[in-house]
N, C-alpha and C positions, 0 to 999 in steps of 0.2 A: 700257300694253304691259309685257310682261315685260322686265326689264332686268338681272336679277341671276341668280346661280347658286344660288338656294335649292333645296334638295333635291339638292345636288350629289352627295353621297355615295350617295343613293338612286338617282340616275340612273346613276352609274358602276357601281353594283351590278347594274343592269339590263343593262349592256353585256355582261356575261358571258352572260346569257340570250339576247341578240341573237346572240351567236356560235353558239348552238345552232340557229338557224333553218335549215331545210332548204335545200339548194342547188337550182339551177334544175331539174335532172332530177327530184329528189324532189318539188318543187312540181308539176311537170307530172303526175307519177304520182298526186298527191293531189288534182288538180283535180276540182271537182264543180260542177254547175249550181246556180243560185240556188235556195235552198230556199223552197218556197211556204209552209211552215209557220212559218219564222222571221220574226219581226216586222221591219218596215222599220227601218233605222238608217243612220247615216253610216258608210260603209266607210272613207273616208279624206277628210281635209281638215277645214276649208278650207285651201287653199294658194294663194299669190300668184304671179302671173306678169306679165311685161311691164309693170312699173311705170314710169311717167314722171311728169313734174311734174303732169299733169292726169288721168292715166288709170291704171287697174290692172285686170287680169283676175283674178277670183276663181274658183277651181275646187274641186270636190269630187265625191265618188262616193257614190251611195246604193245600198242593197242591192236595192231594187226600183225599177221605173220610176215616175217622179214628174213633177209640174210643180214647178219650183223657182224661187226668186228670192232676191235679196239685199236686206236692209233696212239702210240706212246713213245716215250724217250726220256733220257736223263736231262736234267737242267730245264731249258726252255724249248727243247726240240721234241718233235713227235715223228721221228723218221722211221719208226718201226710199226708193223701192223700184225695183229694176231687175231685168229678166228678159232672157233671150236671145230673139231672134227671127230668122227667116230667110224671105225671100220672103213676108212678111206674116203668117206663122204663128209664134206664140209657141212657143219650144222646150218640148216636153213629151213625156211617155211615153218618157223616156230616163233613164239612170243617171249618165252622165258630164256634169257641168255646167261650163260655161265662160261666165261672165257678166262683161262688161266695164263698169266704172263710168267714165263720162266727165265732163268738166267739173268735175273736182275742184279745190279751191284748192291751189296749189303751196305747199310748205313747211308744211303744216298737218297736224294730227292728225285722223284720221278713225276713227269707230267703225262696226262692221258685225256682222251675224250672218246666217247662212244658214238658209233655210226650204225644206222640201220636203214636198209633199203627194202621197201615193201615188195613182197612177191604177190603179183596180181593173180597168177595162175600158171598153168602149164598147157601147152599145146603140143602133144606128143612129147618129144624130148626137148622142146624149146621152153625156156623159162621166160615169162613175161614179168619184167620189173617195173615198179612204180617209183614214187618219190623217195628221195633219200633225206633222212633227218639226222642232224648232228648236234651233239650236246656242247655246252661250253667246255673249256679246259678245266680239269681238276688236277690235284696233286696229292701225293702221299710220300711218306718216307719209310723205307724198309728198315727193320732193326739191324743194328750193326752185328758183325761177328763178335762173339764173346761179350755181348751186351751186359753191362754190369748193373743196370737198374732200369726199371720201367714202372708204370702205374696203370692200374685198371680200376674200373668201377663196375659194380654188380647190382643189377635189379633182380627182383623176384616177385612173382604173384601180382602182376599188373591187372590181370583179369579184365581185359577189354576196356581199360581206362587209359587211353593213349596220352591223355594230358599229364600223366605221371612222369613221362619221359622228359619233356621240356621243363616241367616244374622242378624236378629233383636235380637235373643236370645244370640248369641255369642258377639254381640256388646254391648248390654244393659241389658242382663239378669243375669249379674254377679256382685258381689261386691268382689273385689280382685280376688281370684281364686275359689270362691264358688258360686253356684247357688243362685240367689237372689229371689227365688220363691219356693212355696210348691205345687202349682198346676197351670194349664194353662187352659185358656178359649179361644176357637175359637168362636167369637161372630157373626157367620153367614157369608154367602157368601164365603166359602172356595173354591167353584167351580163356573164356569160359568153356566154350566148345567151338570147334572150327567148322564153319559151314560153307565158306566160299573164299575166292581169291580177294574180293574187295575187302573183306575183314582183315586178311593177312596184310594187305597193302596199307590200308588206312590206320590200322591199330598198332602196327609195328614198323614196317619198312619205311613208309613215308616220314613218320615222326623222327626216325633215326637218320634218314637222309637229310632232313631239314637242318639237323644240328651237326652231325659228325660223319655219317657212314660213307660219304663219298671220298673221305680222306683218311678214315680210321676204320678198322674192321670191327665186327661184332660177332658174337657167338650166341646162338639160341640152343639151350639144352632142352630136352623134352621133359615137361612136367606131366603129371597125370591128366591135366585138362587138355594138353595137346593130343592126347590119345582119343579124345572124344569128338564126335561130330562127323557128318558125312564127308567133310573135306580133309579129315585128319591124315589119311593115307597119301595125300598129295603134298604135304608139308615139305618133304625132302627136296622136291623140285625147286623150291624157292630159296634154298640155302645150300652152301657148299660144305658137305661133311666128308671127311676123309673116308675113303672106301664106302661112301654112302651109308655110313652107320652113325647112330647117335652116340655111341661110346667109342672113345679113342683117347690118345695121349699125344701131347706135343710139348716141346721145350721152348720157353721164351726166356732168354737171359739166364739167370741162375735158378729158374723154377721149372720143374717138371709138373705139368698139369695133367691130371687124370680126370676125364669126363665119364661119368657113369649115368646110365639111364635107369632111374628107379621104377619107371613104368607106372602102371595103374595101382591105386591103393586098394581097390576091391579085388575079390577073387575072380578067377578066370570064368567061372560059371555064373557070374552075376547077370541078372536078367537084362541089365542096361545094354549089354554088348551082344546079345543074341547068339552067344556061343562063338564069337569071332575074335576072342582074345587068347593069347598064349604067353602071358607075361611071366609066369613061373619058369617056363622053359627058356624064355628070353633072358631072364636074370641069371639062370644057371649057365647059359652060354657066355654071358659077360664075365661070370666068375672064372671060367676057364681061361678067358682072355686076360683077365686081371692077374691071374696067377703067373702068366708068362710075362706080363708087363713089369711086375715088381722084381722080376729076375733079370730084366734087360739092363744093358750098360747105361742107356740113357736115363733110366730111373735111378740106378744106383749111384751114378756120378753127379747127379743134380745136387746143388747146394740146398735146395728146398723142394718139398713134395706137397702139392696142394690138390685136394680132391674137390670137384664140383659135382654135386648130385642134388636133385630137387628135393626128394624125400630123404631126410636123414635116417639112417638105420637106428638112431637113438634119439630120444627126446621128441618123438613125433607121434606119440600115441601107440595104440596097439591094433591098428587096422592090419589087414592081411599083408598089404604091400610093404609096410614098415617092418613087420616081423620077418617077412621073407628076405628083405634087404639085409636085415640084421643077421639072419642065418647064413646067407651066401656071401655077403661082402664083409661082415664084421670081422671074422677071424683073419681074413686076408689083409684088411687095412691095418689091423693091429700088428700083424707080422711085418707089414711093409714099413712100419714106423713113419707114417706120414706126419707132416708138420702141422697140417691144418685142413679141416673140412668146412666147406661153405654150402649152405642149403637154404631152403625156403619151406613152402608147403603149409606150415601150421598157422600162418598169419600172426604169429606171436614172436616178436623179435626177442633174441636172447643169446647169451654166450654160455658155453658149458665147458669148464676146464676138464683136462684129462682125468680119468678116474679108473676104477677097476674094470669097467666095461669097455671103455675106449681109451687108449693110451695117447690120445692127441686131442687138442681142443676143437670144439665144434661151434660154428657161428650160424645162427638161423635168422634170416631177415624177416621183417614184418610186412604187413600190407593186407589188402590194398586200400583200405579206407583212410581218409585224411586223419592225421594224428597217430597213425600206426604204420605208415609207410617208411621204408628205410632205403638209403643208398649206402652200399658197402664199398669202401675205398681201400685198395690194397697197394702198398708201395713196397716193391721188392728191390733190394740191393744184394750184392754178393755176400754181405755179412748179416743182413737183417730182413725180416718180414715185419712190416708195420700195417696193422689193420685198424680201421675205424669204421664203426657202423653209426651213421648219422640219421636221426629221425627227420621227418620232413620239416619240422620247426627249427632244425639246426642243433638240437641237443645230441651230444654223443652218447649213445646208449650201449656201446660195446667197444672194447679196445683190446688189442693184443700186440705185443712186441716180442718177436721170436728171434733168437740169435741162431746163427748157423751151428749145427751140431757136429761134433767129431764122431763120424760114423765108423771109424776104423775099429 
């Protein structure tokens, strides 16, 4: 695995070029269909999703429709092969690949590579195959059973400025020459509005793959701007969400993470959405799920409970989305006695101690303009949660150290 910052200066030089990438409207104008003349190649990836002690989902995008698979194994061997299938049919004749490896050894190093064979077409029941392309070898390490500590970093409100990813990670995501994180969260509003695949690839997936995502997983939570644009309904195809939902929970080491989707900040009848929004109903559905989650054994036995939600129900103004989140999520999160909530949306970084409204601290990241961007770093152990919010110039603008509570 890559573990150092070799080519650091070269990467940082590329950051300036990233800043010249076109914005969403420009990308939409430049959109073009897949070229039949251009040879097949990997458009993006591989990138890791949904990693647990025994499973991981590997994703990538090809230029043309293919049959694809993963070759993998422990140590230096790739003796196993996995493909996707649905209802008895092997996934094929597609470009977006989402293949889950199961039964992995916990706490072990694994090697893998991705392989795609172009499908030229069908003649009756016969499939005509074309050229096969193969990636270099990559590696990842699964979390150990009963993992006692891990680290993550959290971005928010990038808003179609992909240069933020390398800038903040190379400046603040390392200790010495080693990565100072085990996975990454993009906590909403990575885009202004989502118009096409090229934007998804160039503004999030590729910058992540270039630095870490072939070896470490990332999570994209939905912000209100992910709800906007002609391509917004296609976003789930490009990421691996449990049960294909933006709201879910998972345990990593001593922490139970609860991911909530705050949805749009405007009312459902706002003219911008042409009557095609139902976020009130959606948040109410999540509240019913959250009520069950906080009563689950996984939630109750966790040493720490952390909530990730783009729009904070508190300290985020009085727009409709904020107030409805407060109404449906606020009482449940107080009842749940969560340890920490991490949000974005306001573009004003800040920390908010527990008070009469919320009995847990809230951290809101800044962004997206230079001088106001933040990287939130969370270090979890079996006894402590340590959070630092670092502004792009290196100043620490928020900090919490939370000890494990006696919940009996």
